[in-house]
mmJSON file of the N, C-alpha and C atoms, coordinates in Angstrom:
{"data_MODEL":{"atom_site":{
"group_PDB":["ATOM","ATOM","ATOM","ATOM","ATOM","ATOM","ATOM","ATOM","ATOM","ATOM","ATOM","ATOM","ATOM","ATOM","ATOM","ATOM","ATOM","ATOM","ATOM","ATOM","ATOM","ATOM","ATOM","ATOM","ATOM","ATOM","ATOM","ATOM","ATOM","ATOM","ATOM","ATOM","ATOM","ATOM","ATOM","ATOM","ATOM","ATOM","ATOM","ATOM","ATOM","ATOM","ATOM","ATOM","ATOM","ATOM","ATOM","ATOM","ATOM","ATOM","ATOM","ATOM","ATOM","ATOM","ATOM","ATOM","ATOM","ATOM","ATOM","ATOM","ATOM","ATOM","ATOM","ATOM","ATOM","ATOM","ATOM","ATOM","ATOM","ATOM","ATOM","ATOM","ATOM","ATOM","ATOM","ATOM","ATOM","ATOM","ATOM","ATOM","ATOM","ATOM","ATOM","ATOM","ATOM","ATOM","ATOM","ATOM","ATOM","ATOM","ATOM","ATOM","ATOM","ATOM","ATOM","ATOM","ATOM","ATOM","ATOM","ATOM","ATOM","ATOM","ATOM","ATOM","ATOM","ATOM","ATOM","ATOM","ATOM","ATOM","ATOM","ATOM","ATOM","ATOM","ATOM","ATOM","ATOM","ATOM","ATOM","ATOM","ATOM","ATOM","ATOM","ATOM","ATOM","ATOM","ATOM","ATOM","ATOM","ATOM","ATOM","ATOM","ATOM","ATOM","ATOM","ATOM","ATOM","ATOM","ATOM","ATOM","ATOM","ATOM","ATOM","ATOM","ATOM","ATOM","ATOM","ATOM","ATOM","ATOM","ATOM","ATOM","ATOM","ATOM","ATOM","ATOM","ATOM","ATOM","ATOM","ATOM","ATOM","ATOM"],
"id":[1,2,3,4,5,6,7,8,9,10,11,12,13,14,15,16,17,18,19,20,21,22,23,24,25,26,27,28,29,30,31,32,33,34,35,36,37,38,39,40,41,42,43,44,45,46,47,48,49,50,51,52,53,54,55,56,57,58,59,60,61,62,63,64,65,66,67,68,69,70,71,72,73,74,75,76,77,78,79,80,81,82,83,84,85,86,87,88,89,90,91,92,93,94,95,96,97,98,99,100,101,102,103,104,105,106,107,108,109,110,111,112,113,114,115,116,117,118,119,120,121,122,123,124,125,126,127,128,129,130,131,132,133,134,135,136,137,138,139,140,141,142,143,144,145,146,147,148,149,150,151,152,153,154,155,156,157,158,159,160,161,162],
"type_symbol":["N","C","C","N","C","C","N","C","C","N","C","C","N","C","C","N","C","C","N","C","C","N","C","C","N","C","C","N","C","C","N","C","C","N","C","C","N","C","C","N","C","C","N","C","C","N","C","C","N","C","C","N","C","C","N","C","C","N","C","C","N","C","C","N","C","C","N","C","C","N","C","C","N","C","C","N","C","C","N","C","C","N","C","C","N","C","C","N","C","C","N","C","C","N","C","C","N","C","C","N","C","C","N","C","C","N","C","C","N","C","C","N","C","C","N","C","C","N","C","C","N","C","C","N","C","C","N","C","C","N","C","C","N","C","C","N","C","C","N","C","C","N","C","C","N","C","C","N","C","C","N","C","C","N","C","C","N","C","C","N","C","C"],
"label_atom_id":["N","CA","C","N","CA","C","N","CA","C","N","CA","C","N","CA","C","N","CA","C","N","CA","C","N","CA","C","N","CA","C","N","CA","C","N","CA","C","N","CA","C","N","CA","C","N","CA","C","N","CA","C","N","CA","C","N","CA","C","N","CA","C","N","CA","C","N","CA","C","N","CA","C","N","CA","C","N","CA","C","N","CA","C","N","CA","C","N","CA","C","N","CA","C","N","CA","C","N","CA","C","N","CA","C","N","CA","C","N","CA","C","N","CA","C","N","CA","C","N","CA","C","N","CA","C","N","CA","C","N","CA","C","N","CA","C","N","CA","C","N","CA","C","N","CA","C","N","CA","C","N","CA","C","N","CA","C","N","CA","C","N","CA","C","N","CA","C","N","CA","C","N","CA","C","N","CA","C","N","CA","C","N","CA","C","N","CA","C"],
"label_alt_id":[null,null,null,null,null,null,null,null,null,null,null,null,null,null,null,null,null,null,null,null,null,null,null,null,null,null,null,null,null,null,null,null,null,null,null,null,null,null,null,null,null,null,null,null,null,null,null,null,null,null,null,null,null,null,null,null,null,null,null,null,null,null,null,null,null,null,null,null,null,null,null,null,null,null,null,null,null,null,null,null,null,null,null,null,null,null,null,null,null,null,null,null,null,null,null,null,null,null,null,null,null,null,null,null,null,null,null,null,null,null,null,null,null,null,null,null,null,null,null,null,null,null,null,null,null,null,null,null,null,null,null,null,null,null,null,null,null,null,null,null,null,null,null,null,null,null,null,null,null,null,null,null,null,null,null,null,null,null,null,null,null,null],
"label_comp_id":["UNK","UNK","UNK","UNK","UNK","UNK","UNK","UNK","UNK","UNK","UNK","UNK","UNK","UNK","UNK","UNK","UNK","UNK","UNK","UNK","UNK","UNK","UNK","UNK","UNK","UNK","UNK","UNK","UNK","UNK","UNK","UNK","UNK","UNK","UNK","UNK","UNK","UNK","UNK","UNK","UNK","UNK","UNK","UNK","UNK","UNK","UNK","UNK","UNK","UNK","UNK","UNK","UNK","UNK","UNK","UNK","UNK","UNK","UNK","UNK","UNK","UNK","UNK","UNK","UNK","UNK","UNK","UNK","UNK","UNK","UNK","UNK","UNK","UNK","UNK","UNK","UNK","UNK","UNK","UNK","UNK","UNK","UNK","UNK","UNK","UNK","UNK","UNK","UNK","UNK","UNK","UNK","UNK","UNK","UNK","UNK","UNK","UNK","UNK","UNK","UNK","UNK","UNK","UNK","UNK","UNK","UNK","UNK","UNK","UNK","UNK","UNK","UNK","UNK","UNK","UNK","UNK","UNK","UNK","UNK","UNK","UNK","UNK","UNK","UNK","UNK","UNK","UNK","UNK","UNK","UNK","UNK","UNK","UNK","UNK","UNK","UNK","UNK","UNK","UNK","UNK","UNK","UNK","UNK","UNK","UNK","UNK","UNK","UNK","UNK","UNK","UNK","UNK","UNK","UNK","UNK","UNK","UNK","UNK","UNK","UNK","UNK"],
"label_asym_id":["A","A","A","A","A","A","A","A","A","A","A","A","A","A","A","A","A","A","A","A","A","A","A","A","A","A","A","A","A","A","A","A","A","A","A","A","A","A","A","A","A","A","A","A","A","A","A","A","A","A","A","A","A","A","A","A","A","A","A","A","A","A","A","A","A","A","A","A","A","A","A","A","A","A","A","A","A","A","A","A","A","A","A","A","A","A","A","A","A","A","A","A","A","A","A","A","A","A","A","A","A","A","A","A","A","A","A","A","A","A","A","A","A","A","A","A","A","A","A","A","A","A","A","A","A","A","A","A","A","A","A","A","A","A","A","A","A","A","A","A","A","A","A","A","A","A","A","A","A","A","A","A","A","A","A","A","A","A","A","A","A","A"],
"label_entity_id":["1","1","1","1","1","1","1","1","1","1","1","1","1","1","1","1","1","1","1","1","1","1","1","1","1","1","1","1","1","1","1","1","1","1","1","1","1","1","1","1","1","1","1","1","1","1","1","1","1","1","1","1","1","1","1","1","1","1","1","1","1","1","1","1","1","1","1","1","1","1","1","1","1","1","1","1","1","1","1","1","1","1","1","1","1","1","1","1","1","1","1","1","1","1","1","1","1","1","1","1","1","1","1","1","1","1","1","1","1","1","1","1","1","1","1","1","1","1","1","1","1","1","1","1","1","1","1","1","1","1","1","1","1","1","1","1","1","1","1","1","1","1","1","1","1","1","1","1","1","1","1","1","1","1","1","1","1","1","1","1","1","1"],
"label_seq_id":[1,1,1,2,2,2,3,3,3,4,4,4,5,5,5,6,6,6,7,7,7,8,8,8,9,9,9,10,10,10,11,11,11,12,12,12,13,13,13,14,14,14,15,15,15,16,16,16,17,17,17,18,18,18,19,19,19,20,20,20,21,21,21,22,22,22,23,23,23,24,24,24,25,25,25,26,26,26,27,27,27,28,28,28,29,29,29,30,30,30,31,31,31,32,32,32,33,33,33,34,34,34,35,35,35,36,36,36,37,37,37,38,38,38,39,39,39,40,40,40,41,41,41,42,42,42,43,43,43,44,44,44,45,45,45,46,46,46,47,47,47,48,48,48,49,49,49,50,50,50,51,51,51,52,52,52,53,53,53,54,54,54],
"pdbx_PDB_ins_code":[null,null,null,null,null,null,null,null,null,null,null,null,null,null,null,null,null,null,null,null,null,null,null,null,null,null,null,null,null,null,null,null,null,null,null,null,null,null,null,null,null,null,null,null,null,null,null,null,null,null,null,null,null,null,null,null,null,null,null,null,null,null,null,null,null,null,null,null,null,null,null,null,null,null,null,null,null,null,null,null,null,null,null,null,null,null,null,null,null,null,null,null,null,null,null,null,null,null,null,null,null,null,null,null,null,null,null,null,null,null,null,null,null,null,null,null,null,null,null,null,null,null,null,null,null,null,null,null,null,null,null,null,null,null,null,null,null,null,null,null,null,null,null,null,null,null,null,null,null,null,null,null,null,null,null,null,null,null,null,null,null,null],
"Cartn_x":[-3.228,-2.42,-2.374,-2.206,-2.061,-1.109,-0.605,0.344,-0.364,-0.177,-0.666,0.525,0.524,1.598,1.082,1.85,1.399,2.567,2.242,3.249,3.16,4.31,4.361,3.932,3.017,2.52,3.557,4.555,5.559,6.786,7.361,8.616,8.492,7.349,7.126,7.686,8.236,8.796,7.689,7.962,7.021,7.246,6.174,6.225,5.297,5.561,4.71,4.5,3.298,2.965,2.158,2.511,1.769,0.618,-0.603,-1.796,-2.631,-3.557,-4.441,-5.418,-5.971,-6.845,-8.102,-8.58,-9.816,-9.583,-8.348,-8.024,-8.44,-9.126,-9.499,-8.849,-8.37,-7.595,-6.637,-5.543,-4.511,-3.646,-2.67,-1.724,-0.322,0.536,1.923,2.812,4.122,5.102,6.024,6.328,7.214,8.606,9.192,10.523,11.61,11.319,12.321,12.283,11.112,11.034,10.337,9.827,9.198,7.867,7.241,5.938,4.851,3.97,2.863,1.776,1.141,0.078,-1.087,-2.282,-3.47,-3.633,-3.783,-3.9,-5.306,-5.844,-7.169,-7.101,-7.691,-7.725,-8.587,-8.169,-8.923,-9.35,-9.996,-10.398,-9.237,-8.099,-6.9,-6.337,-5.729,-5.361,-4.33,-3.28,-2.203,-2.051,-2.226,-2.011,-3.107,-2.693,-3.627,-3.474,-4.542,-4.485,-3.857,-3.024,-2.373,-2.609,-2.794,-2.967,-2.008,-1.145,-0.201,-0.965,-0.53,-1.149,-0.311,-0.951,-0.192,0.594],
"Cartn_y":[9.485,8.638,9.256,8.377,8.821,7.878,8.321,7.53,6.898,5.596,4.888,4.723,5.455,5.351,4.515,3.515,2.607,2.152,1.691,1.224,-0.293,-0.952,-2.409,-2.847,-3.82,-4.335,-5.216,-5.686,-6.582,-5.825,-4.948,-4.298,-2.796,-2.191,-0.777,0.165,-0.358,0.491,1.2,2.421,3.171,2.788,2.494,2.077,2.96,3.024,3.793,2.998,3.141,2.5,3.482,3.637,4.494,3.679,4.196,3.499,4.449,3.905,4.738,5.492,6.557,7.43,6.743,5.712,5.044,3.828,3.55,2.399,2.659,1.68,1.813,0.726,-0.358,-1.367,-2.052,-2.567,-3.19,-4.073,-4.733,-5.579,-5.075,-5.058,-4.629,-5.425,-5.341,-6.046,-5.02,-5.189,-4.285,-4.32,-3.151,-3.083,-3.536,-3.545,-3.931,-5.423,-5.935,-7.338,-8.262,-7.701,-8.47,-9.127,-8.738,-9.279,-8.662,-9.505,-9.011,-8.437,-7.345,-6.669,-6.35,-6.342,-5.838,-4.403,-3.498,-2.077,-1.591,-0.761,-0.183,1.318,2.064,3.511,3.921,4.964,5.479,6.908,7.548,8.933,9.908,9.387,10.22,10.42,11.533,11.895,10.962,10.595,9.818,8.435,8.318,7.056,6.032,4.813,3.721,2.721,1.99,0.924,-0.307,-1.003,-2.212,-3.388,-4.545,-5.786,-6.804,-7.4,-8.404,-9.637,-10.188,-11.399,-12.592,-13.692,-14.888,-15.503],
"Cartn_z":[-12.577,-11.714,-10.314,-9.315,-7.936,-7.219,-6.08,-5.301,-4.111,-3.965,-2.784,-1.851,-0.745,0.239,1.391,1.809,2.855,3.712,4.917,5.867,5.992,5.903,6.01,7.404,7.465,8.736,9.431,8.689,9.27,9.767,8.933,9.308,9.543,9.191,9.444,8.391,7.313,6.256,5.486,5.053,4.225,2.771,2.064,0.665,-0.157,-1.458,-2.367,-3.652,-4.19,-5.461,-6.29,-7.548,-8.461,-9.049,-8.901,-9.377,-10.231,-10.999,-11.815,-10.917,-11.409,-10.618,-10.101,-10.785,-10.366,-9.468,-9.1,-8.253,-6.807,-6.194,-4.781,-3.923,-4.553,-3.828,-4.79,-4.239,-5.055,-4.169,-4.759,-4.027,-4.331,-3.308,-3.496,-2.55,-2.785,-1.973,-1.326,-0.055,0.672,0.047,-0.167,-0.775,0.195,1.485,2.481,2.808,3.222,3.67,2.674,1.577,0.48,0.837,1.945,2.328,1.453,0.91,0.09,0.99,0.517,1.253,0.32,0.897,0.201,0.65,-0.303,-0.003,-0.322,0.569,0.368,0.587,-0.334,-0.212,0.982,1.677,2.813,2.505,3.447,3.236,3.476,3.947,4.068,2.671,2.406,1.034,0.405,1.111,0.502,1.106,2.422,3.109,2.805,2.522,2.295,3.435,3.764,4.764,4.122,4.89,4.362,5.298,4.697,5.422,4.839,5.674,5.196,4.715,3.609,3.072,3.51,3.884,4.314,3.176],
"occupancy":[1.0,1.0,1.0,1.0,1.0,1.0,1.0,1.0,1.0,1.0,1.0,1.0,1.0,1.0,1.0,1.0,1.0,1.0,1.0,1.0,1.0,1.0,1.0,1.0,1.0,1.0,1.0,1.0,1.0,1.0,1.0,1.0,1.0,1.0,1.0,1.0,1.0,1.0,1.0,1.0,1.0,1.0,1.0,1.0,1.0,1.0,1.0,1.0,1.0,1.0,1.0,1.0,1.0,1.0,1.0,1.0,1.0,1.0,1.0,1.0,1.0,1.0,1.0,1.0,1.0,1.0,1.0,1.0,1.0,1.0,1.0,1.0,1.0,1.0,1.0,1.0,1.0,1.0,1.0,1.0,1.0,1.0,1.0,1.0,1.0,1.0,1.0,1.0,1.0,1.0,1.0,1.0,1.0,1.0,1.0,1.0,1.0,1.0,1.0,1.0,1.0,1.0,1.0,1.0,1.0,1.0,1.0,1.0,1.0,1.0,1.0,1.0,1.0,1.0,1.0,1.0,1.0,1.0,1.0,1.0,1.0,1.0,1.0,1.0,1.0,1.0,1.0,1.0,1.0,1.0,1.0,1.0,1.0,1.0,1.0,1.0,1.0,1.0,1.0,1.0,1.0,1.0,1.0,1.0,1.0,1.0,1.0,1.0,1.0,1.0,1.0,1.0,1.0,1.0,1.0,1.0,1.0,1.0,1.0,1.0,1.0,1.0],
"B_iso_or_equiv":[0.0,0.0,0.0,0.0,0.0,0.0,0.0,0.0,0.0,0.0,0.0,0.0,0.0,0.0,0.0,0.0,0.0,0.0,0.0,0.0,0.0,0.0,0.0,0.0,0.0,0.0,0.0,0.0,0.0,0.0,0.0,0.0,0.0,0.0,0.0,0.0,0.0,0.0,0.0,0.0,0.0,0.0,0.0,0.0,0.0,0.0,0.0,0.0,0.0,0.0,0.0,0.0,0.0,0.0,0.0,0.0,0.0,0.0,0.0,0.0,0.0,0.0,0.0,0.0,0.0,0.0,0.0,0.0,0.0,0.0,0.0,0.0,0.0,0.0,0.0,0.0,0.0,0.0,0.0,0.0,0.0,0.0,0.0,0.0,0.0,0.0,0.0,0.0,0.0,0.0,0.0,0.0,0.0,0.0,0.0,0.0,0.0,0.0,0.0,0.0,0.0,0.0,0.0,0.0,0.0,0.0,0.0,0.0,0.0,0.0,0.0,0.0,0.0,0.0,0.0,0.0,0.0,0.0,0.0,0.0,0.0,0.0,0.0,0.0,0.0,0.0,0.0,0.0,0.0,0.0,0.0,0.0,0.0,0.0,0.0,0.0,0.0,0.0,0.0,0.0,0.0,0.0,0.0,0.0,0.0,0.0,0.0,0.0,0.0,0.0,0.0,0.0,0.0,0.0,0.0,0.0,0.0,0.0,0.0,0.0,0.0,0.0],
"pdbx_formal_charge":[null,null,null,null,null,null,null,null,null,null,null,null,null,null,null,null,null,null,null,null,null,null,null,null,null,null,null,null,null,null,null,null,null,null,null,null,null,null,null,null,null,null,null,null,null,null,null,null,null,null,null,null,null,null,null,null,null,null,null,null,null,null,null,null,null,null,null,null,null,null,null,null,null,null,null,null,null,null,null,null,null,null,null,null,null,null,null,null,null,null,null,null,null,null,null,null,null,null,null,null,null,null,null,null,null,null,null,null,null,null,null,null,null,null,null,null,null,null,null,null,null,null,null,null,null,null,null,null,null,null,null,null,null,null,null,null,null,null,null,null,null,null,null,null,null,null,null,null,null,null,null,null,null,null,null,null,null,null,null,null,null,null],
"auth_seq_id":[1,1,1,2,2,2,3,3,3,4,4,4,5,5,5,6,6,6,7,7,7,8,8,8,9,9,9,10,10,10,11,11,11,12,12,12,13,13,13,14,14,14,15,15,15,16,16,16,17,17,17,18,18,18,19,19,19,20,20,20,21,21,21,22,22,22,23,23,23,24,24,24,25,25,25,26,26,26,27,27,27,28,28,28,29,29,29,30,30,30,31,31,31,32,32,32,33,33,33,34,34,34,35,35,35,36,36,36,37,37,37,38,38,38,39,39,39,40,40,40,41,41,41,42,42,42,43,43,43,44,44,44,45,45,45,46,46,46,47,47,47,48,48,48,49,49,49,50,50,50,51,51,51,52,52,52,53,53,53,54,54,54],
"auth_comp_id":["UNK","UNK","UNK","UNK","UNK","UNK","UNK","UNK","UNK","UNK","UNK","UNK","UNK","UNK","UNK","UNK","UNK","UNK","UNK","UNK","UNK","UNK","UNK","UNK","UNK","UNK","UNK","UNK","UNK","UNK","UNK","UNK","UNK","UNK","UNK","UNK","UNK","UNK","UNK","UNK","UNK","UNK","UNK","UNK","UNK","UNK","UNK","UNK","UNK","UNK","UNK","UNK","UNK","UNK","UNK","UNK","UNK","UNK","UNK","UNK","UNK","UNK","UNK","UNK","UNK","UNK","UNK","UNK","UNK","UNK","UNK","UNK","UNK","UNK","UNK","UNK","UNK","UNK","UNK","UNK","UNK","UNK","UNK","UNK","UNK","UNK","UNK","UNK","UNK","UNK","UNK","UNK","UNK","UNK","UNK","UNK","UNK","UNK","UNK","UNK","UNK","UNK","UNK","UNK","UNK","UNK","UNK","UNK","UNK","UNK","UNK","UNK","UNK","UNK","UNK","UNK","UNK","UNK","UNK","UNK","UNK","UNK","UNK","UNK","UNK","UNK","UNK","UNK","UNK","UNK","UNK","UNK","UNK","UNK","UNK","UNK","UNK","UNK","UNK","UNK","UNK","UNK","UNK","UNK","UNK","UNK","UNK","UNK","UNK","UNK","UNK","UNK","UNK","UNK","UNK","UNK","UNK","UNK","UNK","UNK","UNK","UNK"],
"auth_asym_id":["A","A","A","A","A","A","A","A","A","A","A","A","A","A","A","A","A","A","A","A","A","A","A","A","A","A","A","A","A","A","A","A","A","A","A","A","A","A","A","A","A","A","A","A","A","A","A","A","A","A","A","A","A","A","A","A","A","A","A","A","A","A","A","A","A","A","A","A","A","A","A","A","A","A","A","A","A","A","A","A","A","A","A","A","A","A","A","A","A","A","A","A","A","A","A","A","A","A","A","A","A","A","A","A","A","A","A","A","A","A","A","A","A","A","A","A","A","A","A","A","A","A","A","A","A","A","A","A","A","A","A","A","A","A","A","A","A","A","A","A","A","A","A","A","A","A","A","A","A","A","A","A","A","A","A","A","A","A","A","A","A","A"],
"auth_atom_id":["N","CA","C","N","CA","C","N","CA","C","N","CA","C","N","CA","C","N","CA","C","N","CA","C","N","CA","C","N","CA","C","N","CA","C","N","CA","C","N","CA","C","N","CA","C","N","CA","C","N","CA","C","N","CA","C","N","CA","C","N","CA","C","N","CA","C","N","CA","C","N","CA","C","N","CA","C","N","CA","C","N","CA","C","N","CA","C","N","CA","C","N","CA","C","N","CA","C","N","CA","C","N","CA","C","N","CA","C","N","CA","C","N","CA","C","N","CA","C","N","CA","C","N","CA","C","N","CA","C","N","CA","C","N","CA","C","N","CA","C","N","CA","C","N","CA","C","N","CA","C","N","CA","C","N","CA","C","N","CA","C","N","CA","C","N","CA","C","N","CA","C","N","CA","C","N","CA","C","N","CA","C","N","CA","C","N","CA","C"],
"pdbx_PDB_model_num":[1,1,1,1,1,1,1,1,1,1,1,1,1,1,1,1,1,1,1,1,1,1,1,1,1,1,1,1,1,1,1,1,1,1,1,1,1,1,1,1,1,1,1,1,1,1,1,1,1,1,1,1,1,1,1,1,1,1,1,1,1,1,1,1,1,1,1,1,1,1,1,1,1,1,1,1,1,1,1,1,1,1,1,1,1,1,1,1,1,1,1,1,1,1,1,1,1,1,1,1,1,1,1,1,1,1,1,1,1,1,1,1,1,1,1,1,1,1,1,1,1,1,1,1,1,1,1,1,1,1,1,1,1,1,1,1,1,1,1,1,1,1,1,1,1,1,1,1,1,1,1,1,1,1,1,1,1,1,1,1,1,1]
}}}
């Protein structure tokens, strides 16, 4: 297991999601504003890129 840490593109809140070790992308919802995001693993160790979904 690993942690996907990401920043909400809408409100700027930091979010975390526990994912399996082989996961490279996933979908999550911001805990603050509830906006859904697509998350993609980057070469940075913990931070993932996030894109708000319409």
